[in-house]
N, C-alpha and C positions, 0 to 999 in steps of 0.2 A: 061713075065708071072712074074718074082721076081720085076721087075719094079710096074708093077701092083698092084700089092699083097703090097710094100711099098707105093706105094699111099695110095692105100682104108689104110692100117693102119695108113699110117698120117691124111688121112681122119677123121679117126676114132677118132684118140687121140684128132684131133681139136675141132671134135663133144662134144665128153668128156668133152674138158676145157671148150665150148664152156657153154657146160649145165651146168657144175661148175658155173661157172660166173655169169651165169641165176640163179641158186639158189644159191648163195650169195648176189647176189644184191635182191632178193626175200626176203631174211630172213634179213637184212638189212633192205629192208625198211618195214617187215614187224615189225619188232622189235621199228622204227618210230613210226608205225601206232598202235602198241599195247600200247606204251608207252602215246598215246596220251587220252587213254580210261583209262589209271590208276585213281584211286583215289589219290586224292593231298597227303593224310597223305605215302601212297605208294611212290609216288614220288620222296615225301622228304625224306624217307628213301634211298630209291636206287640209286636216280640220285643227290638230291643236299647235301647232307651232307656223307663226304668224311669216310672212313674205314681205317684206318692206322694199324687195329689188324692183328696180325698172320696171315698166309694163311695155320700155318702146325696144324697140331695135337698137345696136348700137351705130348703125347705119343713118339715125335722123336724129343722132347727138352731136355733140363739137369732133372732129375729127380728130383733133390733138389730144381729145381727154384721154388718162388712161381707165379704162373701167373696170372692175372687176367687183365679184361677188364674194359675201364671207357669213361664214353660219356662225352666233355667238353658240347656239348651245354644243359645239364639237369643241373637241380638243381639253381645256379645262372647264369647262361651262361656261366658265365666268362670263358676265354681260358686258365686254370690253373687246375692243380691237384695238391692238397696237401696231401700227406697219414696221416692217424691218429696216425700219434710215438706220444710220451709224452716224458717227461725231464728223469723219472725215469725208463726208458726201458735200454733194450742193444744189441745196434745195431754196427755191421760192415758188412755192404752189400753195395752192385753194386744195384742200378736202371737202368734199360734201358726202356725210358720213351714210345718206340715205335716210336719215331720219328727221330731219328739217335742218339738221346743225351745220356747221361748216368751223373750217379754225386755217387759218394762214399758218403752213411749216417755210421758216426762214435759217432755218437749221435743225442739226441729227439730234437734238433732242430726244430722250424719248416722250420725254412728258407731253410736247406738244403733239407725237407721233400716234398720242393714244385718246381711245375716244369711249365714254361709257352712255350705252343705250339704258333704259329706260323699263326696258322687256327683252327679251330672248326673242331671235329671230334669224330670218335669211336679209341682210342690207345690201344694197349695190352701191360700191366710194367710187366717185369720182373726183378723178384728181387733174385737174389741170397747171401749166406753167413752168417750172422747171422741176425736175425731180431726178437726181444724177447719183446715184447710190441706191441699192437694194439688193439686202442680204438675210434671208433667216436663217440659215449654214444649221439646219436641223436642230432649230431652237423657236422661244418663241412663241405668235399665234399660228405656228405654219398648218392644223388642222383644222385651221378655221375659213382659211383661203380656200372656195369651191370651186370657183370662175375665172378665168380671166377673160373677156369679150372683144377687150380691144385695148394693144399697145399705147399708141397713142403718143404720150409726150415720155415714157419710161426711157429711162437709159440704167442700166443694171449697174455700171461700173466696174472695177475689175479684181475683185477679190477672191470670186466661184463661189461657189455653195447660192447662190440668188434664192431657189427655189426646193433647198436641198432638204426632203424631208415633209415636202407637203400632199401628204398622203390623197388628199381629198380631191386636188385640182386638177380641173379638165379645163383645156384649152379648145375656147372654144374662137379664137380672136383669128381673123383673117387679114389684118394690117401685119404688116413688117416691125418686127420690132427693129428699134434705133440701136445699130452696135457700133455709135461712134465711141471710142476711148476705152473699149471693151473688145483684150487680146485671148483671155482666157473664160473658155466657156467649163473651167473643169467643174464638176459636180453641178451641174446649171439645174436638173432637174431629177437626182440623184432620189430616189426612194419615193417618187413623182408616181403610186400605181394606179391612179387614175384619170393619167392624161388624154389619152383615146385617139382619136383618127378623126375628130370634125376640126379642127383647123386647119389653118394654112401657115406651117412655114417654110415652103418652098420658096418663098420670096427672099428671104432672108440674106441680107449681104456678109457675109462673114468673111470676108477677105483679108480683114485684118485680125482674123482669129490665128492664135499658134499652138492651142493647146484644147481638145475637145476633153482629156481625161475623162471616165467616170460621168459623162453630163446624162447620159440616160440610166445610168445603174441602177438597177430595181425600179425604172418604169417599166411596171410588167404589161400594162394595156397600152403604151404607145405605139404606134403603128399610121407615122403622117409622113409622107413624102418630105425627104431632103437629099432628092438626087440632083437640084439645079445647085447645091452649094459649091462657091467657089473654094475650094479647100486646101487651093497652091501655097498658103502659106502656114498650112496647121504642119507641126512638126512630132504632135503627139495624139492617138487617139486611143492610146490603152487603155484598156478596160469601156470606151464610149457605147456599147451597147452589152455591157454585163447584165446578164438576169433579163434585162429587156425580152421577154418574153414570146411576146406578141411581134415584134418587130419583124418584119418581112418585106421591104421597099426598097427597089432598084438602087443602088451608090455605084455603080460600077465605073460610070463615067467621069470621076472623081478624079481632077490631077493632082495628086498629090506629092507632086518634086519635091519634099521640103520634109517628107516625113519618114522620123528616126525611129518613132516607137508604136508598135500597136498591140502589145502585150495583152491576152486576153480579150482582144476589143470584139470578141462574139459570143465569147465566155456566157454559157448558159444561152445564148437567144437562140429558143429550143424551136423557132418558126424561121428562122431566117435562112432561107434559098434564094441566093441572086447571084448573078456573075460577079467576079471580081477578077479577073483574067487581065484584065490591063491597067493592073494599079502599079504604081510605081513602087516597090519596096526595095528598092535597090540601095538604098543607105541603113536601113531596118539589121541591126543586129541582134535582138532579144525577138524571137517567136513564140513565146512561152505561151500558154493559154489561148491561144489568137483564135481556136476552134473548138476548144473544151466546152464537152457538152453543149456542143450545137448541132442535136439531133439528126436534124433536118435537112442541113447542109450536105449539097452533094452536087457541087461547080467545078469546073478544070481550072485548074490551078498551075500547070506545065509552063508557060509566060510567064511565070513570077522568075526575079533575076534575085534568088535569094544568096548571092556572093559573097556579102557582110555578115553573116548569120553565123553567130558563134553556140548559140542554143534552142534548139528547139521542143527545151523544156515542155511536155504536156500539150504540144500545140494543136494533136487531134485527139487528146484524151475526149473518151466517150464521145468522139463523132462518128455514130455507128449508123451512118446512112453513106459517107464517102467513100469512095470509090472512084479517084481519078490518076491518072499517070503524073508521077515527081519520078521518074528515073533520070530525066532531063536537069534536075535540079544542081546546082555549084553548093554541096556544102564543106568544100575542101577547109574551111574556116571553123565547121562548128566543132564543140568541144562536146556538148550535153544534148545527148538524145534519150533523156531520160523519159519514160514512158511516152514518146512520142506517139506510140499509136496503139496506147493503151486501151481498151473496152473500144477500139475503132471493129465493130462485129466486121463490116464488111469491105473490109481496104483487103485489096489481094491483088496486086500490083508490083510490077516488075522496080528495086531499088539497085541491083547491082552493079550499076553504072555509077553508085556513088559513092567518093571519095574521104570517108570516112577516117583517113588516116591521123586523123589530130582528136577524133573522140576519145575520150577517156570514161565520159559515162553512158553506156547500154543497159543502166536501169530497169526494166519493166521494160524496154522499146516496144515490143510486139505481145506485151501482157494480154491477154484477156484479146486478142485479136484472133478469134476464132475462125477465119478463110482464111487468115495467112499462109500460101505455102509458095514463098518462091525463093528461087536459090539465091543467097548470099554467099556462094562460095569464093569471090573475087574480092572480098573485104579487107582487105589489111585492120585488123584489130589490135595492133600488136601494141598502140598505146592503153589501150583500154583496161583500165584497173576495176575497173564496178561490171560486172555480168549478172547479178543478183535480177532473178524474177525473169529475165533476158526474154523466154519461150515460154511464162510460167501459164497456162490455158490455152496455148496457140495449140489448139485441137486437132488443126490439120496441117501444121507443118511438119516437113520429112524429111528437109534437104541435107547433104552431105555439108560437116562441118568440119572436121578432120583436120583441113588446108589453114585453119585459123588460126594466128600466135596467140595464145592465152600467157604467154611468160610476163607479160607487167599484171596481170591480173591479181587481185590479191581478194575480191569479194567474187563469190559465183555460187554462192547458196539462193536453190530453189529456181536454177536457171532451165533446168525443163520439167519443172513439174506441173504434173498436171497435163504432157504435152503428148495425147493420147497415142498418137501414131507415131512419135518421131520414135525411128529406130535405124540410125546411122551410127558408123565408127567414131571413134572418139578417141582412141589408142596411144595417138601421137601426141595428146596434148601434153605441154608442159604446165602442171599446175604444184609446182615447188614451194610459189609464194603464197599457195592459198592455205591458210589455216580452218577454214569452216567450209565444211561440205553440206552441211545439215539441205534439208528437204530437197538436193538437186535432183532425185528421179523422181521426188513426190507421184506418187498417179504416173507416171510414164508407164502406163500399162505394155505396151508392146516392146520396152526397149530389152534389148539383151543382147548386149555387146561387149566384146574384151574389154577390159580397164585393168589386167593384171599388171602391165605396166608404169599403171600408173607411179607417183613416187608421192605420198602422203603422207613423207614421215612428218610434215612441219603442219598438220592436220591434228587440231584439239578436238573439234567436235564433230560429231557422225550424225547428230541426232535426227534423225526420219530422211537418213539417207536417200535408202531406197523402200518408202515408206509406198506403200498400195501398188510397188513396182512387180505386177504381179505374174511376168514371163522370164524375169532377172534371174540367169539361172547360171553365171560364169563363176571360173577359179578367181579367188582376191587372196589366196591364201599367202600370196605373196608379199602382201601390203606389210609396210612395215608401220606398228598402232602404239609405238612406243609412248606418243606424246597423247594420245588417243585418252579422252576423259569425260568423257557422255556419247557411249555407245546407242542411248536410248531410242526406242523404235526404229533401230536402222534397219532392221526386216520385217517390219510391220505388214503381215499381211501379204510378206511376199509367196504367194504359193507353191510357187514352183522351185524354189531356191533351197539346192541340198549340197553343199560343195563343204570340203574338208577347212576350218578353220584353227584347229588346234593349235598352229603355229603360230596363232597372234599374240602378241605381246601386251596382254591389257591392264599390267602392274598400276597402270595411270590411272584407272579409269574410274570413277567414283559413279556413276549412273546407270545400270541396265535394266531398269524398267523397260519392260513391253520389246525387248529386244528383240524376241521372236513370236511375236505376238501372232497368233493365226499362220505361222509359216508352215501352212500340215502336211509340209513334203519332209522336212527338216529331220535328218536325224544322223550326226557326227556327234566325232568321240569332241569333249570340253575340258576333259581331266588334266589337262595342263595348267588349264589357264590360272595364272594368280587372280584373284578375285579380294585380295586381304584390304583394297580402299572402297571397294564398292558398299554404299550407307544402302541402295535402292534397287531391291532386285521384283517389285511390285509388276507384276503380270507379264514376267521375264520369260513366261516358257507358256501362257494362258492362251489355250488351242493349239498348240505345237503338238498334235494329235498323236505324230509316228514317232518324235524323241523320246529312247529310252535310254541312255548311255548314265555312266557313273558318276555321281559328282560330290561322293563322300568324303574325295581330300580337299574341297573345297574349305577356303578359309572365312566362314562368312562373321567372323565375330562382328565388325564394324558394321553390320547390315539392320536398320533399323526400322524396312517396311518388306516384307514377304507378302502382301498383298495380292491375292489371285495369284500368287508364283508359278502353281501347277494347275490351274483353274480348266479343265477340259484338255489336258492330258492326260489322251485315253490308254496310252500305250505305258503310260512312265509309272515301272515299277524298282528303283531305287536305292539301296540304301540309304539313309539321310542321319540314322541314332551319332553318330559322331560329329555332329555338325554342332559350332558355339551358337546359340541363338539366344546370348542372353543382353543382347540389346535391344533386340525387335521387341516393337512397340505392337504393329498389326499384319494378324496374320487372315484376314477378313478370307473367305474364300479361297485359302493357300492350296486346299486337296480336294476340292468342289468340285464332279462331276470325274476327277479320276477313278478312273469305272474298276482296276486292275490293282491299283495302290492298295499297298500293304503290310508296311515295313515297320516294325520295331521305332518307336519316339521315346521310351520313356526315359535315356538318358537327356533328354530337351531339358533349360532350365528357362522357362515361358514367365518368370517372376513380374516381367516388366512390360509384359503384354498385356495392353487394353482391352483391345478389338478380336474377337473369336468368330465372329458369326460368318457360319455359314462353311465352315472352318475343312467337315471332311460330307459336305452336303451330297449325298449322292456318291458317294464315294462307297461304291455297293461290296467292295471285297473288305476294308478296312476291318479289323477288328483284332487293334492290338493293345496294351497294358500300358492307360496313361492315366491310370489313378494316381500316380504318388505326384503328379505335375503340379506346383505352386499355381494357383492360378486367383493370386491374392489382390492382385491390379486388373484382372479383368472385367469393365465394366457392361461390354456386350458378350454375348448370347445365343444371339439371335441364329434359328436353325441351325444350330453347328453341326447336333445328326442327324438333321432333316435328307429321309432315304438315304440313311448308310445302313442297307438293311440285314446286314453282316454283323452287326457292332454290338456284341454285348458282353462291357467290360465294368467292372465298378470304378463307380465315381463318388463314393460317399466320404472320401475324406475331402475331396477337393473344398473350399473357401472360395466361396462363391459370395460374401460379405459384400462386395464392392459390384457384383451385377444387378442394372437396372433392368433389363431386357431378356426374355426367354422365350418371345412369344416364336412357337414352331423348331423350339429347340431338337424335339424328339419326332417330330413330324417322320410317317411310316418309316422310323425308325424298327421296322416289322419284329426283330429279334429284339430286342433291348428290354432286359429284366430285369433291375437289379435296385438294390434299397437307395434309396436318395435321403431318405427318415433326418438321416444328421444335417442336411443343407441350410445355413442361415440367407432365407430368401426375403429379408425382411424389406430390403432396397428395391427388390422386383418392382417393378410397375407393367410391365406386362407380360402376362401369361398366354394371348391368344395361340390356340394350333398346338399348343405348345407340345402334346401329346397325343395327337389328332394322327388315327392310322396305327399306331403304336402297339398293333393289337397283341401283342406277348406281354405288355406290362400290366402286373398288378401288383404293387406294392402301397402302404398303409406313407401319406403325406399326410396324416392326420395332424402331425406335430409341427408343419410348418407355419413358419408367422408369415400370413399372405394379407397382413392389414394395411398393405402400401399398393398393391395388386388392384389396377382401374377395370382392368378387359381380360374375362376369360374366353372369350368366342371360342365355341369349339375345342375346349382344350381336352376332353378326351373323348369328340368324334369320332365314333367307332370303335369306342375301344368299352370292354366291358371287366370293371375292377369287381372282385368278390364283395357280396354285399358284408364281409365284416372289415374290409378295407375303407370300401367307400362308407360304410356306417362311423368308422372313425376318425373319414375325413368331416363328413360334416358334425361330427360331436366336435372336433379338435376347434376347427374353424368357428364352430356358432360361439363359442368362449374368446373370439377376437374382437376389436374396435375395427371393425370391415369397411369400405369405400362402401358408397350408397351408389345405388342405379347398377351393380355391376351386372352382366351377365353372361352366367355359365355354366358351361354344358356339361355333364357328365356321361354323355354318352349313353353307353346301354347298361351302364349302371345302377342296381337297385338298390333299395334301401330296405332294412325292414323298420319292424315298428320300433325297433329302439332305438333308431336314430330320428323319425319322423318329426318330433316334438323340435330338435335343434333344427331339423330343414324346416320346419315352419316358420320358428323364430330369424331365422336367416332372412327368410321371404319377410316376413313381417315388419323386423325394425331397420333392415337397412334396402327392403327394395329391391330384394336382387332376383333378376330371371333364372329362374334353375331349369334345365332343360339334361332329361334322363332317363333311366329305362322302369322310374316310377319305381310305387312302393313293391313288395314283394306280392300283395295283395289287390294292387289296380287292376290285374287281371284274373283273379282268383276269383269267379265268381258262379254261383249257386243258382243255379237254374230246376223246373219242373215243368211236365209235359199235362199239369193237372189243366183242366178249364176254372176258369173263375166263375160259381165257386166251385168245385170237383164235383161229378156226379155221382160215381160209384164206390168213392173211397179208395179205389188203385192209382196207385202214380207212380214215376219213375223221380227221384233226386238225379240229378247228374252238375257235373262242377269243369272247370277249366283247371288246367294245371297248375299249382305253384311252384313259384322256383325254387329249386334245391328242397324239395320234399320228399321227406323219406316214404312217410306212407298218411292215410289221412284218418281220420275217427270224424263220425256223423253225430248230432246232438239235436234231442229235441225237448220245446219248453214252453210255456203257457202264455209269455209273454216276446215281446222284442229282446233278440239279446245284442249286448252291445260292447261284450269281455266275456271274456271264458272266465267259469268260475264254478264251484261243485255240485250247485244246484239242476246243474243239468242234466238231461237224461239222455245217456250213453245209447244209441241203438245200433250203432256199428263201430268197432276200433281198428287201427291199423291195418285199413284196408290199401290194399292198393291200385283196385280200379278207380275209374272216373264216375262212378254213379253206381246209386241202391237203390233197386226197387219196395217202394211201399203196398202190403196189398192191406184190404180190406179195414178201411180206418171207418169210422162212424161219423158221422156228422158231427162236424165242430171246427174251429181255427187252429190250427196247429201252426210253431214257428221252430222251423230246423236252422242251424249251420253246420258249416262243414270246417273241421280244424287240422289246418297244416304241420305235422309235424318236421321242421328243419331245426339245421345248424344253430339257429340263432333264437331257438325257441318257439312255442307253438305260435301259428299266425290265420287269421278269421276270416271265412270268406264272408261274403253279405247275409244278410237274414232272410229268410224267406218265408211268407206266410203263404199256408196254403189252406182252403176252404173246403173242407167236404159236405154238400148240401144235397141230399134227393129232393128238394121240393122244387114242384112246376114252375116254369117258368114261358116265359113271349118273349121275343124280338121279332119286329120287324126289318125287313132288309133293303124292300123298294117298297115305296118309294122313300127315295132319300133325299137330304137337304139341296141336291145339284139336280132332283130332276124337274122338267116342266112341261105338265101334262097338256096335249091339245083337247080340248071340247069335240065330246065325239068320237074320238079314239081309242079303241081297246088297250088294258095295258093289264099285266100279272102284277098281283098283289105275292108279295111273297115275305117268309117269316121263317128263324128258325124257335126250336120250345126243348125244354127237357121238361123231364117228370112223365106223368099218364094224364096228358090231356087228347079228348079223344074228336069233340067238334069244336070250332072257334066261330065268333062270332066276328062280326068286321062294320064300324061306325066311322062315318067320315064327320069332321069338323072343319070349321074355319076358326083359327086359334081357341079357345075356349068354347065357342060355341058350337053346341050341336048342328048339322045341317040334314044329316040322313040317314037310312042307316044302309050299308051296302047289301049284305047279307046275315040274316037273323041265325042261320045253324048250317056249316060246310064242316066236313072233314078233313083234318088237321094233316092234309098234306105238304104242306108248307108255299101252297102257291092258289093260286084265284084272279082267273079272269074275270076283268072290271071294264065296261062301256063308262067312258067319262062323261055323265048328262050334260046336253050341249045346254039348259040351263042354267046351269051354274055359272055364279059371276066372276068375275077377276081377282086371283087372291095370290097373293108370296105367304098366306099363311094357315094352309090347311094340311093336315093331318089327319091321320086314321088311327081311330085306336080298336088294337085286337085285345078279347078276352076270353076264358076260358069259356063255354056256352054252359054249363055247367056249374060254373064259379065264377060269380062274374068279379069277385075281389081278384081275379088273378087276370091282371091285365099290364099292357105296355099302349104307348102311344109310338107313333112313329117320327122321325123329324119333320118337320117343317117343310114342305115345298109349294109350287106353283101349280096353276090352273089358269089356262090364256085361250082368249077365245083366236078364232080363225079371222080376224078383220085386221086393216092393213095395219101393221105395228109403226108407231111412230107419228101417225097422221097431226098434223096440226092446223085446227081450223083458224087459230089467230093467223098464222099464217099466213091462210089463202087471203080472210077478210084484209087483211094487210095490203096483200096485193092488187086487188078489188080495190083498194080506196086508192092506192097510190095510182093502181089505172084511168084514174077518173082524174088526178090531179095532173098528170100529161092530158090528158083530152082538153080540159078547161087552159091549161099554155098552150099550146098547139093553136088553139081558138083563136086565144089572143093575139097571137104573133100572125095569123090571117088575118086579122083584122088590121094593126098595123100596117102590113104592106099593102089590104087597099086603098089605103090615104097617100 
């Protein structure tokens, strides 16, 4: 019994061991298998890079040791580590490098602080003793330091920048850094993007520190509690959390009694939103950038004593969440409010109690403060010199400002730009010291107040003053404009403005571009303006759809740019022939869409013009003589007359030798049909769409040198040149050295046999794609109603119309006809009809052609063969190749025949093998009913032979067809056998499983 028990026990032990072995094997195999599916980055870190760091926690090591981990594969990748000590430091320490080597350091020599490893990897360095002085300052092996596990004996020194640039450093140490001897923590962890939130810095004794500026600048992941720090001696915390994007710890309890500087302290600290209302900022004068880009900050600050403040420069710039009261602040010493609330999108608090009497700079103070709408009427602005963009895009602001004293202001441009709802009187403002009003009311869509009292005599720049000021329509005629030099864009898209301006003295103005751009209501006289100094009139009346006043006496002799000057000036139609345009270089789109303009321009000297693109595009009425223009310097004529549907004037004398672009030049110029054969176009590279839709144009341009043209896509789309002109084009161009691969459209033009070879030569030699109306004979097709062969010798010849044919002649021959010759037998000549009956021809083979008589010579149709044959023929029409006949089912065998056959015989074949006789003799009715025998085998190559019962030599076979049985289609015996076998296997496996469980 015992032996049996021992045996059973032994067996149990073995079984357990076996199971453990199996489990271990499975585990190992699983690890191997799993590793194959790891990302490459994890394979590298887990399997390829050796980690020589200490396996134990710092808690079990020497509490006085400075313990850090380094990765030699980072940074420069060299297998070395250089500690950031320096010559003036104090050192007497032992460094254990983590690879079994150690070094005693007694000075700040770099040679003693550098260690070389035999292999790359991660190493834990343990330093004990005295180490006073540590500073990377964005240099050395800064990227190799990856963790500080324990501060121990480390003292930083007092130079700042201690861990500056250690982008891979993570702080996990929970002991306190000894800051004895350290008064500055400037840039201590600057650029340490991986600091994280695991360590404990809250217990640090910073009571001796006086500056923490830039301490965590760029430490984007830092978020460790430091609210317990004693900051009582710190005077400078400027930029301390600049770009510390994750930091959001309570520090409102800091006692900052010596604080004098906090510039940009939370700049771009995107997550920070903690109370700070108890901070003592009474000594701070510079509040620049304090909360700039602190997009989540929204805490009360009304308790702050800012009485020492002199600048709030960019203080809340893009603090997009901030919206707390500040009206109690004493800002009496502040001189700079530059962009203070710029982009503070939610801010909307009263500020009317602020004493801003010392402020000189209000540039952009509320720019993009889209919700701000508080009264500021009590502000004393008498000292302000800069109000540029003050309310730029302050889209909600609409409060009175007329009481403001702006007499000291020298810069005010853009002040109310895009202030969408602002519409308050400003007529009492003294702006005599202002020289620049550009963009002043840009986009102030609601503004419509009287400004006639303004003294603008000192203003030189009116650029965009009322740009997109859609509602403004006030009198400005009294303005003294004698010093103005730039009035470009002044009334740009000012939809309602229509006030007299003829009294303006614009004699000093040089730029009038875009002046009335889409000022759709403006229609006032301007004939007294002295524009003799103006050089730019581009877009001046573009879209000024109402304007139609005389400008003929203007002196435009200095103007160089008239690009789009009257584009979309749909009602303008005034004489301009007296203008001296000899200095103009650009006339692009000048009269485009000036739909009623039709004035003489033949006196214009355009010899210096280089661009005439779209000049008269869609100038629908224009049809004036300009054939004498000297266009010798023009290089671009794209779409010049596109849509100029009335224009039809001679241009053949133009010197276009410098033009490179003529694409769409006459597109849809529906009336134009003038000779252009003298044009020298050898430099033109683009002719795309050139005459598209110019439906009247039919001139010869075969003499053009188009050897440089690379694109002619749709050149004559929808146009039909005469065959004579199109022939000349193809023949002339075929003699040139053309560009390869050009896609040319000849529209609906058709070529004759005279140019067929030239056309083919262009296709074959240069690989052109030519799309046209085809040859004259392409659609000139001869057909007949005769059968194949014809049975009675009478049939009708018919043909389609040949382009420009006056009449037709029909010829017969004994063989195929490929060209017209004197051997042809004429059977009809000079007939107008498109058909000819042929009667009682004898059996035989005949060949016919039709010759069309055209202005370009004879054009031949295709050659048609007609066979006249009275012999007997048979043809089975069913079953055909698509037929599938079921055994035992009745069908009708169908056929047709010619000649004189009374009875037919039907037989069944499988391929060439005779199977059975279907019927020996039945009338030639064209149909015979047949019951498909059930005993026939399945096949797809059955066919039926039909023959003349009286003449076995007259026979025909049907197409091959299929006969099938009514058994189940696709039945797979192998599949059934396989399923039976598979079910047997499952039964065996199931039986074995039951037997196992029985043990």
